[in-house]
ROMI-50043 format. One record per residue (C-alpha): x, y, z. Coordinates in steps of 0.25 Angstrom, whole numbers, plus 5000, padded with zeros to 4 digits. Example, Ala and Ser with C-alpha at 12.3 -4.5 7.8 and 13.67 -1.06 7.14 Angstrom:
! residues 2
[atom [5049,4982,5031]]
[atom [5055,4996,5029]]
END
This chain:
! residues 335
[atom [5329,5768,5723]]
[atom [5317,5770,5716]]
[atom [5307,5762,5707]]
[atom [5306,5763,5693]]
[atom [5293,5756,5689]]
[atom [5292,5748,5676]]
[atom [5280,5748,5669]]
[atom [5273,5738,5670]]
[atom [5270,5726,5661]]
[atom [5258,5716,5663]]
[atom [5257,5703,5661]]
[atom [5246,5695,5653]]
[atom [5241,5683,5662]]
[atom [5237,5672,5653]]
[atom [5223,5671,5661]]
[atom [5220,5686,5663]]
[atom [5207,5684,5671]]
[atom [5215,5678,5682]]
[atom [5226,5687,5682]]
[atom [5227,5701,5675]]
[atom [5237,5707,5676]]
[atom [5243,5705,5690]]
[atom [5230,5704,5698]]
[atom [5230,5691,5705]]
[atom [5243,5687,5699]]
[atom [5256,5678,5704]]
[atom [5269,5685,5701]]
[atom [5283,5684,5706]]
[atom [5293,5696,5710]]
[atom [5306,5695,5703]]
[atom [5316,5705,5709]]
[atom [5331,5709,5701]]
[atom [5340,5716,5710]]
[atom [5349,5723,5702]]
[atom [5359,5734,5705]]
[atom [5353,5746,5700]]
[atom [5336,5742,5697]]
[atom [5329,5731,5705]]
[atom [5318,5727,5694]]
[atom [5306,5720,5701]]
[atom [5297,5712,5693]]
[atom [5284,5704,5692]]
[atom [5284,5692,5686]]
[atom [5275,5681,5681]]
[atom [5276,5671,5672]]
[atom [5290,5675,5667]]
[atom [5284,5690,5665]]
[atom [5289,5701,5672]]
[atom [5276,5708,5672]]
[atom [5281,5719,5681]]
[atom [5293,5727,5686]]
[atom [5298,5738,5694]]
[atom [5313,5743,5695]]
[atom [5319,5748,5705]]
[atom [5331,5757,5706]]
[atom [5342,5749,5714]]
[atom [5352,5753,5724]]
[atom [5360,5740,5726]]
[atom [5371,5748,5733]]
[atom [5360,5748,5744]]
[atom [5354,5738,5752]]
[atom [5344,5727,5747]]
[atom [5334,5731,5759]]
[atom [5333,5743,5755]]
[atom [5329,5739,5743]]
[atom [5316,5729,5748]]
[atom [5305,5739,5749]]
[atom [5307,5746,5738]]
[atom [5307,5730,5731]]
[atom [5295,5727,5737]]
[atom [5289,5741,5733]]
[atom [5294,5738,5721]]
[atom [5288,5724,5721]]
[atom [5273,5729,5724]]
[atom [5273,5741,5714]]
[atom [5273,5730,5704]]
[atom [5259,5726,5705]]
[atom [5246,5736,5702]]
[atom [5239,5744,5711]]
[atom [5230,5735,5717]]
[atom [5235,5721,5711]]
[atom [5237,5709,5719]]
[atom [5252,5707,5722]]
[atom [5253,5692,5720]]
[atom [5268,5690,5720]]
[atom [5273,5674,5721]]
[atom [5288,5678,5724]]
[atom [5300,5687,5723]]
[atom [5312,5684,5715]]
[atom [5324,5692,5718]]
[atom [5336,5693,5707]]
[atom [5349,5698,5715]]
[atom [5362,5702,5710]]
[atom [5370,5695,5718]]
[atom [5374,5680,5723]]
[atom [5362,5673,5729]]
[atom [5358,5662,5736]]
[atom [5347,5658,5730]]
[atom [5345,5643,5740]]
[atom [5343,5654,5753]]
[atom [5337,5668,5742]]
[atom [5347,5676,5748]]
[atom [5359,5683,5743]]
[atom [5372,5680,5744]]
[atom [5380,5692,5739]]
[atom [5377,5704,5732]]
[atom [5389,5710,5725]]
[atom [5387,5722,5731]]
[atom [5375,5725,5729]]
[atom [5360,5726,5739]]
[atom [5374,5721,5748]]
[atom [5363,5719,5761]]
[atom [5355,5708,5753]]
[atom [5363,5695,5757]]
[atom [5354,5701,5771]]
[atom [5343,5701,5766]]
[atom [5330,5689,5766]]
[atom [5324,5693,5754]]
[atom [5314,5681,5757]]
[atom [5309,5686,5769]]
[atom [5308,5700,5763]]
[atom [5299,5694,5752]]
[atom [5290,5685,5760]]
[atom [5288,5696,5770]]
[atom [5284,5707,5760]]
[atom [5277,5699,5749]]
[atom [5275,5685,5755]]
[atom [5282,5680,5743]]
[atom [5295,5669,5740]]
[atom [5309,5677,5736]]
[atom [5320,5671,5729]]
[atom [5332,5677,5724]]
[atom [5345,5674,5715]]
[atom [5356,5682,5707]]
[atom [5350,5692,5696]]
[atom [5357,5687,5684]]
[atom [5355,5672,5688]]
[atom [5338,5676,5689]]
[atom [5339,5684,5676]]
[atom [5346,5671,5669]]
[atom [5334,5664,5676]]
[atom [5325,5673,5668]]
[atom [5331,5674,5655]]
[atom [5332,5659,5655]]
[atom [5317,5657,5659]]
[atom [5312,5667,5651]]
[atom [5321,5673,5642]]
[atom [5334,5672,5631]]
[atom [5339,5660,5640]]
[atom [5324,5653,5638]]
[atom [5327,5639,5632]]
[atom [5342,5635,5636]]
[atom [5346,5628,5650]]
[atom [5360,5633,5649]]
[atom [5361,5649,5649]]
[atom [5370,5662,5654]]
[atom [5365,5674,5657]]
[atom [5375,5687,5655]]
[atom [5369,5700,5662]]
[atom [5377,5714,5657]]
[atom [5372,5725,5666]]
[atom [5377,5733,5678]]
[atom [5383,5720,5680]]
[atom [5386,5707,5673]]
[atom [5377,5696,5678]]
[atom [5377,5680,5674]]
[atom [5369,5668,5677]]
[atom [5369,5654,5671]]
[atom [5359,5644,5669]]
[atom [5364,5630,5666]]
[atom [5356,5618,5663]]
[atom [5343,5623,5666]]
[atom [5348,5630,5679]]
[atom [5351,5642,5685]]
[atom [5366,5642,5691]]
[atom [5369,5646,5704]]
[atom [5379,5638,5709]]
[atom [5382,5634,5724]]
[atom [5385,5648,5729]]
[atom [5374,5652,5721]]
[atom [5384,5660,5711]]
[atom [5385,5652,5698]]
[atom [5382,5659,5685]]
[atom [5381,5672,5692]]
[atom [5394,5678,5692]]
[atom [5398,5678,5677]]
[atom [5399,5693,5678]]
[atom [5410,5692,5687]]
[atom [5418,5680,5679]]
[atom [5434,5687,5681]]
[atom [5438,5690,5667]]
[atom [5450,5700,5671]]
[atom [5458,5696,5683]]
[atom [5466,5707,5683]]
[atom [5457,5720,5684]]
[atom [5456,5722,5699]]
[atom [5450,5736,5697]]
[atom [5437,5733,5694]]
[atom [5431,5727,5705]]
[atom [5417,5719,5705]]
[atom [5404,5720,5711]]
[atom [5408,5708,5714]]
[atom [5419,5712,5722]]
[atom [5431,5706,5713]]
[atom [5437,5709,5700]]
[atom [5439,5706,5686]]
[atom [5424,5701,5685]]
[atom [5418,5704,5671]]
[atom [5406,5713,5679]]
[atom [5418,5720,5684]]
[atom [5423,5724,5671]]
[atom [5411,5725,5664]]
[atom [5400,5729,5669]]
[atom [5389,5743,5670]]
[atom [5393,5743,5685]]
[atom [5409,5746,5681]]
[atom [5407,5752,5668]]
[atom [5409,5766,5673]]
[atom [5420,5763,5680]]
[atom [5428,5758,5669]]
[atom [5423,5767,5658]]
[atom [5429,5779,5669]]
[atom [5442,5770,5672]]
[atom [5445,5769,5655]]
[atom [5456,5780,5651]]
[atom [5448,5782,5640]]
[atom [5435,5787,5650]]
[atom [5437,5802,5648]]
[atom [5438,5802,5634]]
[atom [5425,5794,5633]]
[atom [5413,5798,5632]]
[atom [5409,5789,5643]]
[atom [5416,5801,5652]]
[atom [5404,5809,5650]]
[atom [5393,5797,5649]]
[atom [5383,5799,5662]]
[atom [5382,5783,5663]]
[atom [5393,5774,5656]]
[atom [5384,5760,5656]]
[atom [5384,5752,5643]]
[atom [5374,5759,5635]]
[atom [5383,5771,5636]]
[atom [5396,5763,5632]]
[atom [5390,5758,5619]]
[atom [5384,5771,5615]]
[atom [5398,5778,5617]]
[atom [5405,5765,5611]]
[atom [5394,5768,5598]]
[atom [5401,5784,5598]]
[atom [5414,5777,5597]]
[atom [5418,5781,5613]]
[atom [5432,5774,5614]]
[atom [5429,5770,5629]]
[atom [5415,5765,5627]]
[atom [5420,5756,5617]]
[atom [5431,5751,5626]]
[atom [5419,5748,5638]]
[atom [5410,5742,5629]]
[atom [5420,5731,5624]]
[atom [5425,5730,5637]]
[atom [5411,5727,5643]]
[atom [5409,5718,5630]]
[atom [5420,5709,5632]]
[atom [5418,5706,5647]]
[atom [5404,5702,5645]]
[atom [5408,5694,5634]]
[atom [5420,5686,5641]]
[atom [5411,5684,5653]]
[atom [5400,5678,5645]]
[atom [5410,5669,5637]]
[atom [5414,5665,5652]]
[atom [5400,5663,5655]]
[atom [5400,5654,5642]]
[atom [5409,5647,5648]]
[atom [5406,5645,5661]]
[atom [5393,5642,5659]]
[atom [5392,5634,5644]]
[atom [5377,5642,5641]]
[atom [5367,5639,5631]]
[atom [5363,5653,5630]]
[atom [5368,5666,5636]]
[atom [5359,5678,5638]]
[atom [5366,5692,5641]]
[atom [5355,5700,5649]]
[atom [5357,5714,5658]]
[atom [5357,5728,5653]]
[atom [5367,5728,5645]]
[atom [5357,5721,5635]]
[atom [5350,5734,5631]]
[atom [5359,5733,5621]]
[atom [5364,5720,5620]]
[atom [5367,5718,5605]]
[atom [5383,5723,5607]]
[atom [5384,5713,5619]]
[atom [5377,5702,5613]]
[atom [5385,5702,5600]]
[atom [5397,5704,5607]]
[atom [5395,5692,5617]]
[atom [5390,5683,5607]]
[atom [5404,5686,5600]]
[atom [5413,5686,5610]]
[atom [5408,5672,5615]]
[atom [5408,5666,5599]]
[atom [5425,5671,5600]]
[atom [5427,5668,5614]]
[atom [5418,5656,5621]]
[atom [5422,5643,5620]]
[atom [5411,5636,5616]]
[atom [5412,5624,5606]]
[atom [5398,5622,5605]]
[atom [5394,5636,5602]]
[atom [5393,5650,5609]]
[atom [5381,5651,5618]]
[atom [5372,5659,5613]]
[atom [5369,5671,5618]]
[atom [5355,5680,5621]]
[atom [5351,5694,5627]]
[atom [5341,5692,5640]]
[atom [5327,5692,5637]]
[atom [5324,5698,5649]]
[atom [5337,5709,5652]]
[atom [5327,5716,5662]]
[atom [5320,5707,5670]]
[atom [5325,5693,5668]]
[atom [5330,5692,5682]]
[atom [5316,5697,5689]]
[atom [5310,5683,5680]]
[atom [5321,5675,5684]]
[atom [5320,5680,5698]]
[atom [5303,5674,5698]]
[atom [5309,5661,5692]]
[atom [5315,5658,5705]]
[atom [5301,5654,5709]]
[atom [5299,5646,5696]]
[atom [5295,5630,5699]]
END
């Protein structure tokens, strides 16, 4: 595990005489606990003004990451500047009890997290309050407040990356539900009740994420009869970028996997539309760095397969695919 320091982004405060760069300004810290990367951001007025990226080891304990998080937060401030932090918001890849600010279930990542008192940690180390929620839910909140979801009262976020994440804004409210799982389990919609070979991170089978996520795609490729004949067999990494590149070279298996992923994501999206009736759908995640082909496919499938007598919802690409969860985490303290 090691730090990767982003280039420092500077914010021009409206009253620079009283707040010059970082000096004497109050900030909130957002932490996005990804499976492969942990992002730490210094946020002010809805902008990430500085950030750190920490290589994560989600198969290890959350506890071993705490000293690294402390160091990462401290490094957000230039030397000699006053560390005026108001609060810390955490986006976590699992089920979170937001009433207690406690993690309920981790879905195989950071498995000791439910036993930790992160509120106490933040108070002891930084003297500030801490709030926590599901990572996709906070990315949805960030896009709704500041990005592609701004201006609507009903929105669905679908993130496509290592896994498949979802979250929902309904009637201007972030959807959580009785047991804090409403809206965030779209990646676990069961779309293949027969497939028992590909077990999902949730421990079940037939989920969208188990069928077409990037953590599963290498196994899908290697298990296909065409694998030894495919250029994928000699690829260093089998991911979406590789699949797109090789499909453009008419590699048969790459074309099959590309269509398989697109169909799975599109059907998942149609199910989200039927479940939540959004006005707008925002698509985020690492896949969207090459998003045009995905957006076109999703829109086309929705028009063909979604039951929307009033017309299909608008589909947009996320404005903040890398930092929406950091913005959303700090919005937990808004109002």
